[in-house]
C-alpha positions in Angstrom: -5.9 70.5 -6.1 -7.6 69.6 -2.8 -5.3 68.7 0.1 -5.4 65.2 1.5 -6.9 64.4 4.9 -4.8 65.7 7.8 -6.7 63.6 10.3 -3.6 61.6 11.2 -2.1 64.9 12.4 -5.2 65.7 14.5 -6.4 68.4 12.0 -10.0 68.2 10.9 -11.4 69.2 7.5 -12.4 72.6 8.7 -8.9 73.4 9.9 -7.5 72.0 6.6 -9.7 74.4 4.6 -8.6 77.3 6.8 -4.9 76.2 6.4 -5.1 76.1 2.7 -6.6 79.6 2.6 -3.9 81.0 4.9 -1.1 79.2 2.9 -2.4 80.7 -0.3 -3.2 84.1 1.1 -1.3 87.2 0.1 1.2 88.7 2.5 4.8 89.8 2.7 7.1 87.2 4.2 9.4 88.4 7.0 12.9 87.1 7.8 11.5 84.0 9.6 9.6 82.9 6.5 6.3 83.9 8.0 3.8 85.9 5.9 1.5 88.5 7.4 -1.8 87.0 6.6 -5.6 87.3 6.9 -7.5 88.0 10.1 -10.0 85.5 11.6 -12.8 87.7 10.2 -11.3 87.6 6.7 -10.8 83.8 6.9 -14.4 83.3 8.1 -15.7 85.2 5.1 -13.5 83.3 2.6 -14.1 79.8 3.9 -17.8 80.4 4.8 -17.5 79.9 8.6 -18.5 81.9 11.6 -15.7 84.0 13.1 -15.4 81.9 16.3 -14.9 78.7 14.3 -12.4 80.3 12.1 -10.5 81.6 15.1 -10.5 78.2 16.8 -9.1 76.6 13.6 -6.4 79.2 13.3 -5.4 78.7 17.0 -5.3 74.9 16.4 -3.0 75.4 13.5 -0.9 77.8 15.5 -0.5 75.3 18.3 1.0 72.9 15.8 3.4 75.4 14.5 1.8 75.6 11.0 0.8 79.3 11.3 1.9 82.3 13.4 0.2 85.4 14.6 1.4 88.6 12.8 3.5 90.8 15.0 1.5 93.7 16.3 -1.7 92.7 14.4 -4.6 90.3 14.2 -3.5 88.5 11.1 -2.3 84.9 10.8 0.5 84.0 8.5 1.6 80.6 7.3 5.0 79.2 8.2 6.7 77.7 5.1 4.9 74.3 4.8 8.0 72.7 3.5 9.4 73.2 7.0 6.4 73.2 9.2 4.4 70.1 7.9 7.4 67.7 8.1 8.1 68.9 11.6 4.5 68.1 12.7 4.6 64.7 11.0 7.9 63.9 12.7 6.5 64.9 16.1 3.4 62.7 15.5 5.6 59.8 14.4 7.6 60.0 17.6 4.3 60.0 19.6 3.1 56.9 17.8 6.4 55.1 18.5 5.9 55.8 22.2 2.3 54.4 22.0 3.6 51.2 20.2 6.3 50.8 22.9 3.5 50.6 25.5 1.7 47.7 23.8 3.5 44.9 25.7 2.7 46.5 29.0 -1.0 47.0 28.0 -1.1 43.4 26.7 0.2 42.1 30.0 -2.4 44.1 31.9 -5.1 42.7 29.5 -4.0 39.1 30.1 -3.6 39.6 33.8 -7.2 40.9 34.2 -8.6 37.9 32.4 -6.4 35.1 33.8 -7.8 32.9 36.6 -5.4 33.1 39.5 -4.7 29.4 39.5 -4.4 29.0 35.7 -1.3 27.4 34.2 0.9 29.8 32.3 0.8 27.8 29.0 -2.8 26.4 29.0 -6.1 27.9 30.2 -9.8 27.3 29.8 -11.9 30.2 28.6 -15.7 30.3 29.0 -18.4 32.4 27.4 -19.0 34.2 24.1 -16.9 37.2 24.9 -13.9 35.3 26.2 -13.8 32.7 23.4 -14.5 35.3 20.7 -11.8 37.6 22.1 -9.2 34.8 22.0 -10.1 33.9 18.4 -9.7 37.6 17.4 -6.4 37.7 19.2 -5.1 34.7 17.3 -6.2 36.3 14.0 -4.2 39.4 14.8 -1.2 37.6 16.2 -0.7 35.4 13.1 2.4 36.5 11.1 3.1 33.5 8.9 0.4 30.8 9.2 -3.2 30.5 10.4 -5.3 27.3 10.2 -8.9 26.8 11.3 -11.7 24.3 11.5 -15.0 26.2 10.7 -18.1 24.5 12.1 -21.1 25.6 14.2 -21.9 26.8 16.8 -20.5 30.3 16.1 -19.4 32.5 19.0 -18.9 35.8 17.1 -19.8 37.0 13.6 -17.3 36.5 10.9 -14.9 39.4 10.4 -13.7 39.2 6.8 -11.8 42.5 7.1 -9.4 41.1 9.8 -8.7 38.2 7.6 -8.0 40.4 4.6 -5.5 42.4 6.6 -3.7 39.2 7.6 -3.7 37.9 4.1 -2.4 41.3 2.9 0.6 41.1 5.3 1.5 37.6 3.8 -0.1 35.2 6.3 -1.0 31.8 4.7 -4.6 31.3 5.7 -6.2 27.8 5.5 -9.7 26.7 6.6 -11.7 23.5 6.5 -15.4 24.1 6.4 -18.2 21.6 7.2 -21.4 21.1 5.3 -23.1 22.8 8.3 -20.8 25.8 7.8 -22.3 26.5 4.4 -25.9 25.7 5.2 -26.9 29.4 5.7 -28.0 31.4 2.6 -25.0 33.0 0.9 -22.3 31.2 2.9 -21.0 29.3 -0.1 -20.5 32.6 -1.9 -18.8 33.9 1.3 -16.3 31.1 1.1 -15.6 32.0 -2.5 -15.2 35.6 -1.6 -12.6 34.8 1.0 -10.9 32.6 -1.5 -10.7 35.5 -3.9 -8.8 37.4 -1.1 -6.3 34.5 -0.8 -7.8 32.0 1.7 -7.2 28.3 0.9 -10.4 26.5 1.6 -11.6 22.9 1.7 -14.9 21.3 2.7 -15.8 18.1 4.5 -18.9 16.5 5.9 -18.1 17.1 9.6 -15.4 18.1 12.1 -14.9 17.0 15.7 -14.0 20.4 17.1 -13.7 24.1 16.3 -10.0 24.9 16.0 -7.6 27.8 15.3 -3.8 27.7 15.3 -1.6 30.7 14.7 2.0 30.4 13.6 2.0 26.8 15.1 2.6 28.6 18.4 -0.8 29.1 20.0 -4.0 27.2 19.6 -7.7 27.6 20.5 -9.8 24.5 20.5 -13.4 24.0 21.6 -14.1 21.6 24.5 -17.9 21.9 24.2 -20.5 22.7 21.6 -23.1 24.3 23.8 -24.1 27.5 21.8 -25.3 29.2 25.1 -22.1 28.5 27.0 -19.1 28.0 24.7 -15.9 26.7 26.3 -12.4 26.5 24.7 -8.9 25.6 25.6 -6.1 28.1 24.8 -2.7 26.7 24.8 0.9 27.6 24.0 2.2 24.2 25.0 4.5 23.1 22.2 3.5 19.4 22.2 -0.3 20.2 22.4 -0.1 22.8 19.7 1.8 20.4 17.5 -0.8 17.7 18.0 -3.6 20.0 17.2 -1.8 21.2 14.0 -1.3 17.6 13.0 -5.0 17.0 13.4 -5.7 19.9 11.1 -3.3 18.6 8.5 -4.9 15.2 8.6 -8.4 16.6 8.1 -7.0 19.0 5.5 -5.7 16.1 3.4 -9.0 14.3 3.5 -11.1 17.3 2.7 -12.2 18.4 -0.8 -10.8 21.7 -2.2 -13.4 24.4 -2.7 -13.3 25.2 -6.4 -11.9 28.5 -7.4 -9.9 29.0 -4.2 -6.1 29.2 -4.1 -4.4 25.9 -4.4 -7.5 24.0 -5.4 -6.0 23.0 -8.8 -2.8 21.6 -7.3 -4.2 20.2 -4.1 -3.0 16.8 -2.8 -6.2 15.1 -1.7 -6.9 11.8 0.0 -9.2 10.5 -2.7 -10.0 7.3 -0.7 -11.7 9.5 1.9 -13.5 11.4 -0.8 -14.7 8.2 -2.4 -15.9 6.9 1.0 -17.9 10.1 1.6 -19.4 9.8 -1.9 -20.4 6.2 -1.2 -22.0 7.3 2.1 -24.0 9.9 0.2 -24.9 7.7 -2.7 -28.3 6.8 -1.2 -29.7 9.8 -3.1 -32.6 8.9 -5.4 -30.8 10.8 -8.3 -29.3 8.3 -10.6 -28.4 8.4 -14.3 -31.2 7.2 -16.6 -30.7 3.7 -17.8 -29.3 3.0 -21.1 -26.5 5.5 -21.0 -24.2 4.6 -23.9 -20.6 3.6 -23.0 -18.3 6.1 -24.7 -15.7 4.8 -27.2 -12.1 5.2 -26.3 -11.8 8.2 -28.6 -14.9 9.8 -27.1 -13.6 9.1 -23.6 -10.2 10.7 -24.4 -11.9 13.8 -25.7 -14.2 14.0 -22.6 -11.3 13.5 -20.3 -9.5 16.5 -21.9 -12.4 18.8 -21.3 -12.0 20.7 -18.0 -15.1 21.0 -15.8 -17.1 24.1 -15.8 -17.1 26.3 -12.6 -20.8 25.1 -12.0 -19.7 21.5 -12.3 -16.8 22.0 -9.9 -19.1 23.6 -7.3 -21.7 20.8 -7.7 -19.1 18.1 -7.3 -17.5 19.7 -4.3 -20.8 20.0 -2.5 -21.9 16.4 -3.4 -18.5 15.0 -2.3 -18.7 16.8 1.0 -22.0 15.1 1.7 -24.3 18.1 1.5 -28.0 17.3 1.2 -29.8 18.2 -2.0 -31.6 20.9 -0.1 -28.4 22.5 1.0 -26.8 22.2 -2.4 -29.8 23.8 -4.1 -29.9 26.6 -1.6 -26.2 27.4 -2.0 -26.3 27.3 -5.8 -29.5 29.4 -5.8 -31.5 26.8 -7.8 -34.6 24.8 -7.3 -34.6 21.1 -6.4 -35.9 20.2 -9.8 -33.1 22.2 -11.5 -30.6 20.5 -9.2 -31.9 17.0 -10.2 -31.6 18.0 -13.8 -28.0 19.2 -13.3 -27.1 16.0 -11.5 -28.5 13.8 -14.3 -26.6 15.9 -16.8 -23.4 15.5 -14.8 -23.8 11.8 -14.4 -24.4 11.5 -18.2 -21.3 13.5 -18.9 -19.2 11.3 -16.6 -20.9 8.1 -17.8 -21.8 7.4 -14.2 -24.9 5.7 -12.7 -24.7 7.1 -9.1 -22.8 9.5 -6.9 -20.1 7.1 -6.0 -19.3 6.3 -9.6 -19.5 10.0 -10.5 -17.0 10.8 -7.8 -14.5 8.1 -8.9 -14.8 9.2 -12.5 -14.4 12.9 -11.6 -11.3 12.1 -9.6 -9.9 10.0 -12.5 -10.3 13.0 -14.8 -8.9 15.4 -12.3 -12.1 17.3 -12.0 -12.1 17.5 -8.2 
């Protein structure tokens, strides 16, 4: 059976191969539990290395106390791994504890080097892609229980889904409100669904006033300008200001539409008056239901209301309700404009609706959105 990576102990794969050979090599154990083992030349032949590389690996293992030189000879014998390996692990663990203990001091040095000399201790302005992006990343890493964000252009740094997955994995509740502009790029709607599969709770709205991130209701980052060439943001740990920004998030969260298929979408409390207003604003689309749609009977209506929407219908309704243009909707769903119009006609027919506003009201009544 191959040995696992010993990289965490500072042992590369070559040294691991050498170590396995020495541990398995023949030899007579002495009273210290050390076996007289193979020479560097013999190890080099067995592991297919040059002698200098084999010797360097043996000396590295010896420096860690995993092997010893044979008394009066050139051979190297293994110390009982049941004793030696735990000792190395314990020593490395102690070193890592010391490194972790130095984090507060390093963090203070990091902050001091970036803080304007006249900046308030609780609130500061940061300017530039590097500074704003650095603070956003710090909030992601600092979150331990709760992280909320407004996602809208312009973007300062590329999205780092792996950081978010790590936070979700340690139990952070992660919520984000996206704008139509957020999902205008190809594949971005699928990206939102991918993050939802990892545990992010997501909603979508037509627009947002600012870019925002709040970690643990203790520190907030909010944009104070939307110049893509010179981003500016306010970082604050002021309790009243953080609370106000978190309240702003909650208000917009309630009025936004859940992204279908993401956590909490099925049980979301939504401000349907706001959703209906957005649908009314987007009802200028030329897509309407063909005239002459039959009014369903009460029995038919009851059966239709019982049918849940398909995933495709949920996506379509979410994008329409958010105010996305037909071009954006077609692009995110990977269909042509003609196919989109056909799907909208079919959706309106299914809902017995003549326009987007009516469709939104009926979908809300059925619990489809």
